[in-house]
C-alpha positions in Angstrom: 0.1 0.0 -0.1 2.7 2.4 0.8 4.4 2.0 -2.7 1.0 2.7 -4.3 0.4 5.7 -2.3 3.9 7.1 -2.9 3.5 6.5 -6.5 0.1 8.2 -6.7 0.8 11.1 -4.7 4.2 11.6 -6.0 2.6 11.8 -9.6 0.1 14.3 -8.3 2.7 16.4 -6.4 4.9 16.3 -9.5 2.2 17.3 -11.8 1.5 20.3 -9.7 5.1 21.3 -9.6 5.3 20.7 -13.5 2.4 23.1 -14.0 4.0 25.6 -11.7 7.2 25.4 -13.6 5.9 25.4 -17.1 3.5 28.4 -16.5 5.8 30.4 -14.3 8.7 29.8 -16.8 7.2 29.7 -20.2 4.2 32.0 -19.4 6.1 35.2 -20.4 7.3 33.6 -23.8 5.7 32.8 -27.1 5.9 29.1 -26.2 2.8 29.5 -24.0 1.3 32.4 -26.0 2.8 35.0 -23.8 0.3 34.1 -21.1 1.5 36.9 -18.7 0.3 39.7 -21.2 -2.6 37.6 -23.0 -3.9 35.8 -20.1 -2.6 37.3 -16.9 -5.2 35.3 -14.7 -3.9 32.0 -16.0 -0.2 33.3 -15.8 -1.1 34.3 -12.1 -2.0 30.4 -11.4 1.6 29.6 -11.2 2.2 30.1 -7.4 -1.2 28.4 -6.8 0.1 25.4 -8.3 3.1 25.4 -6.1 0.7 25.8 -3.0 -1.4 22.9 -4.3 1.9 20.9 -4.4 2.3 21.5 -0.7 -1.4 20.8 0.1 -1.3 17.5 -1.8 1.8 16.5 0.3 -0.4 17.2 3.5 -3.1 15.1 2.0 -0.5 12.2 1.2 0.4 12.0 4.8 -3.2 12.2 6.0 -4.4 9.4 3.7 -1.5 7.0 4.1 -1.8 7.5 8.1 -5.5 7.0 8.0 -5.3 4.0 5.7 -2.4 2.4 7.4 -2.9 3.5 11.0 0.8 4.3 11.1 2.5 7.5 11.2 5.9 5.8 10.3 4.2 4.5 7.3 2.7 7.8 6.3 6.2 9.4 6.7 7.6 6.8 4.3 4.9 7.8 1.7 5.6 11.5 2.3 9.3 10.6 1.6 8.6 8.5 -1.3 6.2 10.8 -2.9 8.8 13.5 -2.6 11.4 11.5 -4.3 9.0 10.7 -7.1 7.8 14.5 -7.4 11.5 15.6 -7.0 12.4 13.4 -10.0 9.5 14.8 -11.9 10.7 18.3 -11.4 14.2 17.3 -12.2 13.1 16.0 -15.6 10.8 18.8 -16.4 13.3 21.4 -15.7 15.9 19.6 -17.8 13.7 18.9 -20.6 12.2 22.3 -20.6 15.4 24.2 -20.8 16.8 22.2 -23.8 14.3 23.3 -26.6 13.0 26.5 -25.0 16.3 28.2 -23.8 16.1 30.7 -26.6 12.4 31.6 -25.8 13.2 31.8 -21.9 16.1 34.2 -22.6 13.5 36.6 -24.3 11.3 36.4 -21.4 11.2 39.8 -19.6 11.0 38.3 -16.2 14.2 36.4 -16.6 16.0 39.5 -18.2 14.7 41.4 -15.1 15.8 39.0 -12.5 19.2 38.6 -14.0 19.6 42.5 -14.3 18.5 42.9 -10.7 21.1 40.4 -9.3 23.8 41.8 -11.6 22.9 45.4 -11.4 23.4 45.8 -15.1 22.0 44.5 -18.6 23.1 41.2 -19.3 24.9 40.0 -22.4 23.4 37.1 -24.2 26.2 34.7 -23.0 25.7 35.9 -19.3 21.9 35.3 -19.5 22.3 31.9 -21.0 24.7 31.0 -18.1 22.3 32.5 -15.6 19.3 30.5 -16.9 21.2 27.3 -16.9 22.5 27.8 -13.3 19.2 28.9 -12.2 17.3 25.9 -13.8 20.1 23.4 -12.5 19.6 24.8 -9.0 15.8 24.3 -9.2 16.3 20.7 -10.6 18.9 19.7 -7.9 16.9 21.5 -5.0 13.6 19.6 -5.6 15.4 16.5 -5.1 15.7 17.3 -1.5 12.7 19.8 -1.3 10.3 17.0 -2.0 11.4 14.6 0.6 11.6 17.4 3.1 8.1 18.4 2.4 7.0 14.9 2.6 8.5 14.7 6.3 7.4 18.1 7.3 4.1 18.8 5.8 3.3 15.3 5.0 4.1 14.6 8.7 1.5 17.1 9.8 -1.0 15.2 7.6 0.2 11.9 9.3 -0.6 13.2 12.6 -4.0 14.2 11.6 -4.8 11.2 9.7 -3.5 8.9 12.6 -5.8 11.0 14.9 -8.6 10.6 12.5 -8.2 6.7 12.3 -8.1 6.5 16.2 -11.2 8.7 16.3 -13.0 6.4 13.9 -12.0 3.2 15.8 -13.3 4.6 19.1 -16.8 5.8 17.7 -19.7 3.6 18.2 -20.6 3.9 14.6 -17.5 2.2 13.6 -18.3 -1.1 15.6 
């Protein structure tokens, strides 16, 4: 059961992160029709997808603890789903950068972010390197962020799920 829950929740969490990454990183480019300008409400969903990933992590812990009756099993599901979602983010970022690097370098938000950090207008080579290292940082960081969220946020869900399963066992309706 743990493996199945880890896989299902890992894929759900990974899908939320994928949506956040794709909308957030390609939303200001022609690849997604310049969503930041043409459909700003859709573009504004990017942070909500990140929040959804965290909430699904909470749900993973809650469901796992409720179904197994074990906080330890729920924490294993949290870590497992975090590893899977981290792998999905790693692949998404890597595969996004390869074909869309040129479009991403035209995104005003990237140019502005680099210019703000460097305090000057970037050259094309500097912007390309900045984009590469920024993407690589996101890829690698999600490999530990996923499991960490699984332990912390999933752990809160696990406590709630365990409490809920104990309450269900004690209730007269469960007998």
